[in-house]
N, C-alpha and C positions, 0 to 999 in steps of 0.2 A: 309243737310243730317245729320242724327244722327251719332255719333261715331260708334255705333254698326253696322249700315248699311254699313258704310265705311269698317269696319273690314270684313264683310261678302263678300266684293268684292275683297279681297286680293287674291294673288296667293297662291297656295297650300303650297309653302315653308314657307311663312309668317304665314299662318293659323296654321301650325304645332307649331309655336311659341306661338300663342294664346292658343292652346290646352294645353300647359304646365301651363298656368295661373290658370286654373279652375279645382278644385278637390272638395273634400267634405267640405273644408273650405268655399268655395263659388262656388256652382255648376253652371255650364253654363246654366242650365234650368232657374235659377233665373235671370241671366244676360239677357237672351233672353226675358223672360216674362215681366220683369220690366225695359227694356232698357231705355225708355224715363224718367221714374221717377228717376232711379239711376243716370243718367247723369245730372239731374237737381239739385242734392244735392251737398252741399259743404262738401265732406267727409274728406278733410284735417282738416277743423275746427272741425268737429265732433270728429275726432280721438283724439283730444287734450282736450276734455271736457267731463268728465264722465256723467254728468247730461244730456247734450245734446245728448250724444251717447245713453243713455238709452231711451230717447224720440224717437230718430231716429230708434232704434231697434224695438220699438213698432210700429212705422210707417211702417217699412219694413214688419213686420208680417201682418199688416193690408192690405198692398198692395198685399201680397201673397195670403191672404184670398180672397181678391176681385177678383184676377185673377183666383184663383181656382174655385170660385163659378160660374164664367162665362165660364169655360172650359167645352166643350161638351163631349170630349173624356174621358171615364171612367178611362183608364189606366194613362193618363197624370194627371188627377185629383188626382188619388191615389198617383202617384209619388210626386206630389207637396205637398201633405199632409205629406208624409214621410220626405221630405226635410225640411218642416216647423218644424216638431217635432225635427229633428236633430239639426237645427239651435237654437231652444229654449234651448235644453240641453247644447249646446256648448257655447252660447254667453250670456245667461241671466245674468250670474254673471259677465261677462266681455264684455260689449257691445263695449267698445273702441277697443278691438281686432278685432271685426267684421268690424268696420269703417276703421281700418288700412288695413285690408285685401282688402276691396273694393277699397280704395284709391290707394293701390298698383296696383291692377288689371287695374284700369282706367288709371293710369299713364303709365303703361307698354303698354297698348293698344295704347296710344298716341305716345309712342316711336316707336312702330312697324309701325304705320301709317307714322310717320316721316321718318323712314328708307326706307319705300316703295317709298318715293318721291326722295330719294337719287339716283344719277346716278349709283353709284357702292358701294358695301359694303367695309368697312374698313378691315384691316388685322385681327384685333381681332375678329370681328363678323364672318368672314369667318372661322377662326380656331374653334370658338365655334360651328358653324353649323356642322363642321366635327366631333366634339366630340359627337354630338348627332345624328350621321348619322343613318338613319333607318336600313340600311343593317347590321351595327354593332350590333344594338340592337336585330334585328331579329336573327342574328347568336348566340348571347349570350342567348337569349330566348330558342332557339333550343338546345343549348349545355346543359343548365341547365335542360331542360326537358328530354333529353336523359339520363343524369346522374340519375335523379330521377327515370326514368323507369328502369334503370339497377339495382338500389338499391332495388326497389320493387321486381324485379325478384329474386334478391339474398335472399330476405325474404322468397320467396317460396322455393328456393333451400335449405336454412337452415332448413325450416320445413320438407322438403323431407328427408334431412339427419337425422333429429331427428326421424322421423317415421321409417326410415330404421334402425337406431341404436336401437330403441325400439324393433323392430322385431328381430334383431340380439341378443340383450340382453336377450329377452324372450327365444329364441331357445337355447342360450348358457346355461342359467340357468336350462332350462328343461333337457338339455343333462347331465349337472352336477348332477342333482338329480336322475338320473337313477342308477340302481344297477350295481355294478362293473362287475357282470357276463354278463351283456348285452353289455359291452363296446367293445367286440370283434365281436359282431354280424355284419352281413352284413348291417342291417338297421342303426346300429350305425355308421358304416364307411361311409355310404351314407350321414348321417346327418352331420358328421364332414366335409366331402367334401363340402356339401352345406354351412356350416358355414364359411369355408375358402373362398369360392366364395363370400359370403356376406361380409366378412371382406375385401377382395380385392376390392369389389365394394365400400364399405364404405370408404376405404383408397383413392380410386380414386376420389370419390365425395368430400372428405375433401380437397384433393389437388386441385380439380377443383374450389371449392368455394373460397379457399384462393387465388388462381390465379386470379379469377374474382375480389375479393376484392382488391387485389394488383393493378389491372388495374384501378378500379374505384377510389381508393385513389390517384393514380398517376394522373388520369384525373382531380380529384378535385384540387389537388395541382397545376397542370398546369393551370386550370381554374382560380384559385385565383391569381396566379402569372402573367399570361399573359393577363387576361381580367378583373376580378373583381377589383383587386387593381388599374389598370390603369383607369377603369371606375370611381372608387372612387376619384382618383386624378383629373380626368377631371371634376367631379362634384365640387370638392373643388375649382378648377380654375374658373369654371363658377360662383361659389358663389362669389369669389373675384371680378370678372368682373362685376357681377350684383350689388355688393356693391357700385361701382363707376359709376353706371348709365347704364351699359350694359344690354344686353338681359337677361330677367329673366327666364333662363332655369335651374331652381334649384329645380324642384320637386324631392322628395326623393322616390316617390312611386315605380318607376321601380327598383331603387337600392335596396330598402328594400325588394322587392319581390325576387330579385336574391340572396341577402345575406341570407334571411330567408330560401329559398328553399335549398340553398347549406348547410346551417347549419342543416336543417332537414335531409339531406342526410348523413352528417357526424355523427349526433347523432344516426341515424338508423344503420350505419355501426358499431358504437361503441356497440350498443345493440346486433348486430349480432355476434360480436367478444365475447361479454360477454356470449352469448348463446353457442358459440362453446366451451368456457371455461367450461361451465356446462356439456357439452356433454363429454368432456375429463375426467371430474370427474367420469363419469359413465362407460365409455369404453375407454381404451387406449391400446396401443400395441407398440411394438418395431418399431422405425422409424415413429411414429405418427407425421404427419406434423404440427398439431396444436400447440403443446408445442414448436416446433422449430421456427415457424413463427409468432405466435400470439403476443408475447411480443413486438417485433420490430414494427409490424403493429399497435398495440394498441398505442404505443408511438407516432407513426407518426400521427394517427388520433387525439390524444389528442393535439398534437402540432398544427395541422390545426384548430381544434376547438378553441383553445386558441387564435391564431392569427386572425382568422376570426372574433371572437367576439370582440377582442381588437381593431381591425381596424374599426369595425362597430360603435364605440362610437364617434359620430360626433357633432359638434356645428351646429345645424339646423338653428338657427337665431343668427347672430353675435350681440355682445353688441350694444345697440342703445338707445339713449334717446327718449322717446315718443314725446318730443317736437320738435325733428328734425328727423323724420322717414326717410328722404331722405339722411341723412348724418350719416350713422352708423359708428362705430369704433371711435367716438369722445365722450369722457365722461367728463362732467363738475363736479368738486367737489361739493358735496352738492345737486346734482340733481339726482333723481332716474333714473336708466336705466334698460333695460330688456335684457334677453338672454335666449336661449333655447338649450338644448342638447337632443340627441336621440340615442337610441340603435337600430340599423337597423335589428338586429336579434331577431326573436321571440323565447324566451326561453321556453323550455319545463317545467322547474320548477326552482324556486329560493328558497333557504332555509330560507331567511329572507328578510325584507324590504331592498330594494336597495337604500341606501342613497348616494347622490352626494354632495360633498363638493367643494366649489369654493375658490380659493386662488389667490390673486393678486400678480403679479411679483414673482412667486415661483422660487427659485433657481437663482435669478438674481445676477450676479457677483457683488461684492462690487465696488462702484465707477462708475458703468455703467451709472447711472442717477443722476441728482442733486436733485431730489425730490423723496420721497417715500410715498406710500399711503397704506391704509388698508381699508377693507370693513367694513363699519359702521353698516350695518344691518345684519340680519340672513343670514349666508352663506351656510347653509345646508338644503337640501330638499329631500324628498323621490320621487323616480321615480314612475310614474303612467302609467297605460295602457289607452291610448286614444281610444275612441270609433271608430274613423275614421282611426286609425293607424294599423288596422289588428292585434292587439294584441301586438304591439311593445311598449316598455317602453320609456317614455320621461319625462322631467321635465322642467318647465317654471319658470325661476327666473324673477319676475316682479318688485321687489322693492329693488334691489341692490343699494348701495350708497357708494361713495368713500369719504374718508377724508384724508387730508394730515397729515403726522406724524409731531408731534412737536419735535424740536431738542433741546438738552441740550445746554445751553449757546448760543442759537440762531444759532448754527452751523448746516448747512445743509450738504448733501452729496457732493461729488466732483463736483466742478463747471467746466463743460466741455465747449467745443466750440459750442455745439449744442444749438439751441434755444429750448424753451419750447415745441413748436409744432414739433420739430424734434426728441424729446425723445420718444422712443417707449416702450410700456408696454404690458403686456399680462395677460389674465385671464385664470387660469387653472381650470380644473374640474377633480375630482378623485372619484372613487367608487371601491368597492371590493365585490365579492359575490362568492358563490359556486354553481355549477350546475353539477349534476350527478357525484359528487365526485371530480370535478375539480375546484380549486380555481383560479379565474381570477381577476387580478388587472387592472382596467380601468383607462386610463388617456388621456385627450385631452386638447387642449387649443384654445383660440380664435385667430383670426388674430391679428397682432399688433395693439395696441390702442394708441391714442393720448389723453392725459389728459390735460384739460384746466381749468383755474380758473376764466376766464372772457369770456363773449360771444364775445368780440372783438378779441379773439384768434381763433374763429371758422373758418374764412377763411384760416388762415395759417395752422390750423389743417387739414382742408379738402384737402389742397394742398398736405400735407404729405401723407394722406390716399390714394389719387389718385396716387401719384408718386410710392408709395410702391406697390400697388396692380396692377398697370399697368406693372411694370417692373420685378417682381419676383413672383414665386409661392411658395417660401419658407414660411412655416407656422409661423416661429418664429425667423426671422432674426432681432433681436432687435438692432443690430449694423449697420443696413442698411444705416443710414444717416451719418455714419462716413466717408463713401466714396460712395456716391450715384451714381449709373450709369446714363448714358445719355439716353434720349428717342429719338427715331426717330420721325421726324415730322409726318409721316404717322400714327404712334401709337398715338401720343399726340393729333393730330387734331381729331381723331376719338373719343377720350375720351372727349375732349372739346365740340364736337357736342352733345355727350350724356348729358352733363350738361344742355345744352339748351333744349334737349328733355325732360329731367326729370323736370327741374324747370320752363321752359317756354312753354312746350307743343309742340315745334317745333324745330328740330335740325337745324344745319347750313348747307347750301348748299355749293357746290364746290367753287363758287365765294366768298362767305363770308369767308370760310376757307382759301382761297388764300389770301384775304385781311388781315385776322387775322395773317396769317403766315408772311406776309411782315412786319407787325408791330413788330413781335417778332424776325424775322431772317433777315430782309432785303430781298435781291433778292435770298437768298439761298432756299427760300420756293419752288422754282421750282424743287428742288431735294427732292423727297419724303423720301430719306434715310438720309437727313441731320439730325444730332443729336443735341438735345437741352440739355444743362446742367441744373442741378437742380438750380444752383444759378441764371441763366438767367431767369428761370421760376418764382422763388419764392423770389429773393432778389430785393431790390429797383432798379428801372431803373435809370441809371446815370442822375443826374440833377432833379430827381423827388422824392417826398417823398413816393412813393408807388411802388410795384412790378407789373409785368405784370399780375400775377394771381389776385392780389388785385383789379386791374383795371377791369379785366374781371368779377370777382365775384361781384363787385359793380354794373356792368351792368345787371348781372343776377337778382340781388335783385330788381333793378329798373324795369326791365321787369315784374317780377313776381308780384310786388305790384302795379305798375302804368301803364304799357304799354302792358299788355297781349293781349287785343283785337287788338291793332295796330300791334303788333309783329306777331300774328297768321294770320293776313291778308297778311303778307309778304310785308308790306309797309315801313319797316325800312331797308334801305340799310345797315346800321350798321357800318362797320369798314373801310369804304372808307377814304382815306387820303384827306387832303385839296387840294393837287395838283390834284389828280384824280377827286375829286369832281368838281373842276372848269373846268377840261377837259370835263367832262360829261355834264355840264350845259351850256357851252359857246355858243353852237349852238342851244340852245332850245329857245322856246317862252319866252318872258318876263313874269315873275311871276312863272316860273317853279322852283320847289324846291325839295329838297330831305332831308331825315332824316338820321342823323348819330350820333353815340355816340362820346362824347367828348374825345379827347386824353389827355387833360390837367386836367380834373376834374374827381374825382371818382364818378361814378354813375350819369353821366350827359348826356342829349340828346339835340341836337341842330338841327336847320334846316337852310339851306342856299338857297337863291333864287337868280336868275339872273334877271337883268333889263338892259334896253338899253337906255342910255341917250346921245342924240346928236351923235348917231353912235358909242358910246363907251360902251362896255360891262362891267357891274359892278356886283360884287358879294357882297351880304350882309349876314352875319351870326349872329344869335342871341346868346347871352351868354347862355350857357347850362342851361337847366332846370333840377334841381335835385329833390330829393324826397320831400324836404320841399315845393317847389312850386307846385309840382304835387299833393301833398296832398290837396291843396286848389282848384285845378281845373283840371279836366280830360284833357289829352293831346289832344284828338280829339277836345274838346271845345276850347282849346288854339289855335289850327290851324284855327278853324272857326272864332274866334273873334279877332285874333291878329291884332293889328293896329300899324302903324308907322307914327310919326310926323316928317316931314322933311322940315326945313326952313319955318315954318309957313304954309305949305301946309295942306289942310284938312286931318285929320287922315284917313288912307286907309289901307285895308288889302292887302299886296303885294303878298300873296300866292294864285296863280291861278290854277296851274297844278302840281300834284304830278309826279315826274319824272317816265317815260319819257314824258307822255302827258295825264295823267288821270285827268280830271276835279276834283278839290279839293272835291266838294260836292258829286261827284259820288264815290270817294274813301272812304271818311270819314262820309258821310251822316248818315248812319245807326248806327254809333258809337257816334254821338252827344248825350249828356245827356239831354240837354234842348234847347228849341228854344226861342230866344229873343222875348219879348212882343212887338207887333206893335200897341198897344193901347195908343195913346198920351192923356194926358201928362205923363202917368206913365212910369217910367224908369224900364227896365227889371232888375231883381235881378241877372244878369249875371256878373261875374267877368271878366273884360276885360284886357288881357295882352297888354301892349303898350310899344314901344321903341321909342326913339328919335334919329333920324339920322341927324347928323350935316353935313353941307357942308364940303367938303374936296377938296382942290385944288391941293394936292400933287399927284404924279403919282402912288402912292401905291393904291391898291384896298381898297375901304372903307369898313368898317364893323360896325355893330351896337355897340354902347356902351351898357353896361349892361342894359338889359330891366328892367323897373320898375316892382315891384310886381303887380299881377293882380289888376286892378282898381275896386274899390268899386262903387256902384251906386252913393254915395255922391260925390266922386271924379269926376265921370263922369259928374255929374250936373255942378260942378265947372268948368270943362274943357269946357263944352258946353257954359256956360256964358262967359268965358274968351275969347273964340275964336270968339264970336259974330256972330255965324251962327247956323242954325238949322242942327244939325248932321243928323237928319233923312232924310233931303232933299238934302244933299250935293251930288255932283257928284264925280265920281272917275276918275282920270286920266287914269285908266286902262280900263274904260268902253268902250265897243264897240259901 
């Protein structure tokens, strides 16, 4: 079943997550119409190759044209044409951006499917769901709408006051122009009385509109304080969690709508106050409420506009190297990285081009870090209105690059106790502009960054990024690793499962997380609130030259590059200990085997099988296969072709059943890459993995010595001649 069909069968709660993925950057119509073709492409590779991305973008447009020409419904055909034109405008100059968008959507779909298979949600995911609760959003929608309606009604009220005042002004001036002899007439007295009534009515209406304005301004103030700002903070927290593999609930469309509508209301109130000021210039009187109340209210409105716009300046896309799109917030010197900032408020007018300047480690206290950097490339760009952003301004920095500062006499900054990957840095963004006479200084910053100079530091850097964004929502605590807090196992295990969802397509189930926890914590894993220290997670394991995270990260790399099909079929038990492994296998049929990751090697996978010799249960484990060996032969083919030579016995594949009792070929058959040739005398060009199992009379359980590298056809020939029998016709001691 295709990934998209699986998505459509999810429950409503998870489908809402899917809905967040698709907007004008990549409409769901395209995902639906081109589902099979989209899923058959390698978007991760395309995203890192500009020429390949250009070709693939052309292919995408061709596929859309094909689907559109076959569509019978006129409206759907029209919509597809509009989408096609929008994508051409958006991505023709930058097709790699399109590839990254599609890659991200597909990866997040896999994560959502993986979470659907989990027995229960983790604490972080639950909290994120609460932060995007439908009821809260509906409430905020309604409140913003009510405020907009009230402001529109005030517009009508101000216009009514203006008309009333014009009428009063006309009558008053007419009365003044009359002859003095007429002023004591009865008609004149009636007119004066009428004017007094009109003035009283005007005074009442002025007081009424100011009272309504005061209520609306207080309502907007409360809206910003109690709902808009918390929603913005929730979005920033969701962005943090998404950066480390969590749910991608980071669409800005809804926030942008709330911010823009609120800003429109404030700008409209400001114009209404300006209008009232004009009216006072024409007609005023003793105890006129406008001169008394307008200045204070105007200052309040300006204050709210200033802080609303200032808070709406956000980092939409955190700094990230295009070569590692799934590991943002890590920057390598000399390698280009991208980032994007946005202003969530649609401005009515800007007096000049809004330039955004980036600064690295702005206002960093001396001695905080041992290394200092500067931006090598152009660090200033002008904000632009994006077609799909509803008139809001944004700027995309695509070619930023860091360089380490040279130090006089070779002296660097203070050498602290922190490692390179524990030093945190930040990228700041500044802009200034004037709108409706109000000068606003904008400033925001990225989440803390880790700067590396060698790709070997990438795993350590990612450990720091995960730990920071898991445990704090502070936007710029650069001293975090001076005294890093502990993480509860329930928090950490959820994030570790996300790493497997992101990089390997399938998260960890409850049993795998329990086994993983036992390796890290021992028996404490049964307590979900047990806390893990940073050093236990990231520093070398006693007696081993690597840390727990380095070990786990090497497994992720191995799965991603060499074991993905086997992993996604759920055939790798993974993190089972040797003791548990033997307990599981001891009562199974001879030839039953299971797959687990090596505890002693970085990025190694091994298999252990059980056999019964003269009533004695024996276990054999092959030396772990690492990336070097798996680059030569797919793992499924290794399992199919694996042979053991024992005391001169005919080479035999001892692997019969994948634990618990799945016939080997039933499990791995469709994953085999090639089938051995059966046409004699030709030898198949299949590499054959082989181990030699020597007899062992001790009471300890025997294990395979290091298996030889996969056997070439020439070596196979030599072995065939040396053993003096026809390998093709030999019988197996395991044959039934």
